N, C-alpha and C positions, 0 to 999 in steps of 0.2 A: 160672599168672599171669605167669611170666617170658616165655613165648612171646607172650602177649597184650601185655605191656608193650613187647616188642621191635617188634611191628607198629605199636603206637601211637606209638612213638618215630619210626619211619619216617614216619608221618603227620605228626608234628611237624616232621620235617625238611622236608617239603613246605610246612607252614605257615610256617616261617621263610623258605623260599625265596620264597614268594608275597608276603610282606610287604616283600621287599627287591629283587626282580628288576627293577623299573621303573627303578632308577638306571642299570642297564646297558643296557636296551633303549630308554632315552629317546632317544638319537640316531637309532636306526632308526625309532622311531615318529614322531619329528619329520620325518624325511626322507620316509617313505612316506605318512603320514596327516596331516601338518601339525599335530601335537599338540605344543604347547610344554611346557616344564618346569612352568610355572605351572598348565597344564591337567592335567598328570599328578599334580600335588599334590592336585587334587580327586579324581582316580581313586583315588589311594593313600588319601586320607581316607575315601572310600566303603568301601574294604576294611576299614579299621579300625573305622569306625562300625557297619557291618553286623555285623562280628565281635563288637563290644561289645554291640550290641542283642540279638544272639542268645544272650548269656549268661543272660538271664532264663529263656527257655524251655529252654535247655540245662540249667541248674541244676535246674529242675523235673523234666526228663526223666531226669537222672542219679539223682535220689532216687526217682523213681517207676518208671522203665522200665529203667534200668541203662545202663552205659557202652557195652556191645557194640552194641546196636541204635541208640542215639543217634549214636555216632560213625560207624558203617558207612553208615547211610542218608544222613546229611548230607554226608559226604565223597564218597560215590559220586555222588549225584544233583547236589548243588550244586557240589562241588569240581571233579569231572571235567567236569561240564557247563559250568561257567564257564570252565575252561581251553580247552575246545573252542570256545566262543563267542569267546574272545580270539583264537584262532588264525585265525578267519575274519572278524574285525572289519574294517570299512572306514570307520568313523566314530567320533568321540569317545564318543558316547553308548553305543555297543556295548562299547567298552573299559570304560566306567564300570559298565554292567550286569554285564559279565563279572567285574570286580573285586568287585562286591557279592556275586555268586553264590559266587565263590571264598572270600570272607570268611565267608560262611555255612557253607560246607563245612568250613573249617578250625576253626570256632568250638568244636566239642566235643573236639578231639583232645587238647590238653594237659590240659583239665579232666577228661577221662575218666581219664587217667593219675593226676592228683592225687587224684581221688576214690578210686581203687584204693589209692594210697599211704596215704591218710588212714584207710581202712577196714581195710586188711590188715596194714600195717607199724607198728612202734612209733612213737609221736608224736615221740620224741626225734630220730629220723633223717629226719623229713619234709623239713627244709630241705636236707639233703645229697642225698637222692634227687631232690628237685625241682630242685636245682641241676645234678646230673649229667644229668638228662633234658634240661634246657634246653641244657646244654653240648654234649651229643651231638647234640641236635636242631638246634643252631645250625650244624651242617655244611651245612644248607640255606642259611644265610646265606653260607657260603663258596661253595657251588655257584652262588649268584646273583651271582658276581663274575667272575673270570677263566674258570672252566669254562663259564658261560653265554655269555660273550663268544665263546669258541671254538665252542660249539654253534651260536650265531647265525650265525657266519661259515660254518660247514660246512653247516648245514641251512636257513639263513634264520631269521628270528625266528618266522615262522609254523610252520615245520617243528619248531623247538624246542618251541613251545607244544603242537603235536599230540603230541609225545613225552611231554610232561609230563601231558597229559590222560590218556594211556594208563597212565602210572605211577600217577597218582592213582586211577584206576578200579581197578587191580589192588590197590592198598593198601587200598581200601575193601572189596574182596572178602576180602582177608586178614584184615581187622579182624572181619568177620562170622564167619569160620571159626575164628579163633584166640583172640579175647578171651573171657574168662569173667567174668561178673558176680560181684562179692562177695556173700556171703550178706546178706540184708536185716538192717538193724539194728533193734533194738526201738524202736518209736515213730518209724520212719523217715518216716511221713507227717505227723507232728505239727509244728506251727509253720509260719511263713511268713517271707518276706523282711522283713516289718516287725519280726519278732522280732530279726533280725540288726541292724537299724538302731536298736533300743532298747539295744544294747550301747554304753555310753559310749565305750569305747576306739576304736570304729570311726570316730567322728567326727574323731579325730586321725590315724588311720592311712589312711583313704580319700583325703584330700587329697594325701598323699605318694604314694599309689598312682596318683593321677591324673596326676602329673607325672614320676615317676621314670624311666619308660621313653621318654617322648616325645622328648627330644633325641637319644638314641642311635638310636631307631628312625626318627625323622624324617630325621636326617642319613644314616644308613646306607641307609635305604630309598629315598631320593630325592635330597636336596640335596647330599650329598657328591660325587655324580657331576658335576652341572652346575658346582659350585664348583671342583673340580679342573680340569675341562675348560675353563672360562672363564678362570680366574685363572692356571692353570699350564699343563698340557699334556693334551690329550684322550687321548693314548696311555697316560697313567698312571692313568686312572680305575679300570680293573680292579685294578691293583696296590694302590692306596690303599684301595679298598673291600674288597679281600681282607684287607689288614692290619687294617682296622677290624673285619671279621667275625671274624678270629682273636682279636683282643683281647676281643671280646664272649664268645667261647667260654671264653677263659681266665678272664674275670671271673666267669662262671657257676660254673665249677669252684672258683674261689677263694672266692666268697661261701658256697658250700654248707656247709662244716663250721665256719664262723667263729663261729656261735652257741655251739657246744660248746667251741671253743677259748677264746673270750673270756667265755663265760657271759652273753652279752647278744645280743639281736637288734636292739633299738632303736638302740644306738650304732654297731653295724656298718652299719646302713642309713643312719643320719645322716651318719657320716663319709664313706661312699662317695658319697652324693648331694651333699654339700657340696663334695667334691673335684671332682665332675663339673661343678657349677655354676661353680667357679673356672676350670676349663678353658674352659668356654663364655665366661666373662667375659674371659679372656685373648684369645680370638679376636675378641671384640667390640672390645676396646681396640686390638688389632693384627690386623686382618682379613687382612693379607697378610704373614705372618711368615717366609715362605720355605717351599718345598715340604716339606722334611723336618720342620720344626717343625710345620707345619699337619697333616701326616700323623700325627705323634706325638700331637698334641693331639686329633685326631679319634679315634685309637685309644684314647686315655685316656678320652675321653667314652664310647666304647663299653664299655670295661672297667668303669668306675665306674657306668655306667648299667645294669648287669646285676644289680641288687639285687632284681629282681622275685620270684624264688623265696623269698628271705629275708623279704620283705614279706608274701608269701602265708602263709609259716609263722608270722609274727608275728600276723597276723589269725586264722589257723586255730586258734591256741592259745585263742582266746576263744569258738569256735563249739561249740554242743552237738552230740553225735554225729548226731542226727536231721537236722541242717541242714548237714552238711558239703558236700553237693553244691551247694546254693544259696549257701553261704558262700564257697567258693572261686570260684564263677562270679561272685558279686558283686564280689569283689576283681578278677577278670579284666576285668569290665565297666569298672571305673574305670581299670585299667591300660591296656587297649587303647583304651577310649573317649577317654582323654586324648591318645593318639597321633593318633586320628582327628580330634579337634577341632583339635589343633595343625597337622595337615596341611592342613585346610581353611583355617586362618588364615594359614599361612606363605606361600601363593601371593600373596594380596593384600598381605601385609606386605612381601614382597620387591618386588612391583610398586610399592607406595606409596613405598618408599624409593628408587625410581629404578632398580632392577635393578642388575646388575653388582656391583662390590665393595661399594657402599653397601647394596645389597639383602641381600647375605650378612652384612654387619656387623649389620644390623637383626635378622636371624634369630638370629645368635649371642647378641645382647643379650636377645631374648625368651626363648630357651632358658635363659639364665643366670638371668633374673628368675624364671622358672617354678620352677626347681629351688630357688632360695634361698627363695622363698615357701613351697614345700612343706616344706622343712626347718624353717622357723619354726613352722609349725603342728604338725609332727611332734614337736617338743620337748614338747608337751603329752601325748603318748601314754604310757600306762604300759608298762613293759617286761614281757615274759613269755616264759619259755622252758619247755620240757618236761623 
C-alpha cells in the first residue's frame, strides 16, 4: 500500500500543479494567443467543474472497480492527453478543452488515496493522513510558481507543457503497476448517493465544503498573478504565488492533527474559515495595502483555506463503510465544484466592477461573503470525531 500511496501522491502533485499553473503562464498566453485573464478564469473554471462533475462516476468506480484502474486510466488518457493538447493549442477553445481533459484526468487521484485511507487505516488518523497527503501534494502548487516560471523561460511554455504531458503519462503507468486495491468491504455495492444525502449532517457540512477552498484556490490558481502584476510589480508574481503555495502546504499539515489535539473537527474548520473570511474582508476594505501586507494576507488566505481534509474527515465520520468511495467523492464534488463556479463568476465580476483595483476589490468582497455565509450554515452541523 505504501508504494501505491507514493505514486498516487505524485499524481496529486500534478493535480495541484494543474489547478494553479495558469497564474504563471497567463502573461505568455496573453502575449502569444491573445487570451486575457478574464478568459483564463473561464478555462480555470472548466478544469474545476469537469473535475467536480467527474466525482460522481469516480465515486461509483472506486466502490465497484477500485482505485488502481480508475486512477491509472483517467490520468493517462485524459490527463496526459489534455496536457499534450495544451502544448499545441493555438486558440482559446483548445485551451478550454485541454483544461477540461486535464480536470477529468486529475479527478480520481486524491479520492483514490482517501478511499485507501478510509478502508485500510484507523478512522482516527484519517484527517492526519489526508492532511499530510495534501500537504505533500501541494508541492505541485509550489512547482506552479517560480519553478514553472524558470521552465517556461528555458523551454518556452509549450516545451514546459510537453514535459508535463510526459511526466503525467509516466505517473499513470506507475499507478497501474504499483497501486493495490483494498479488499472489498461487505455490502460494498449496497446503497447509493441518495442514501448519503439522507444523512441530516451533510446538509450543514456540504455548504461549507462548497466555499471553503474557493477563495484560496481561485486566488492562487489565477487572480493572485494578475493582481500583483497590475497593482504592484510583474516581476514579483512568482515570489508571491510561491509564498501563497508554501502557506497552503503549511496549512494542510497544521490542520491534519487538530481534531485529535482539540477534540473537535467542527470548531477547527469554523475558526479557520472565519479567519480566512476576515482576511478577504480586509483586502476588500483596503485593496491596496502595500506589497508586503497584500502578500501576507494572500498567504494567510491560503493557509486558512486548507481545511479541505478536515472537512472531508468530518463528513466521512457519518458515512457507512459501503459508501465510503461515493461519500468522499461527493464531498470533493462540492469542494472542487465550488471553486469552478467561483472561477466562472469571478471573470464577469471583475469586469463588471471596471477591472483594475476596483475589480480586485469586488473579488475580495465576494470571497469574504462566500466564506462568512458558509460559516453561518456550518454552525448547524453536528460535531463528530473518531
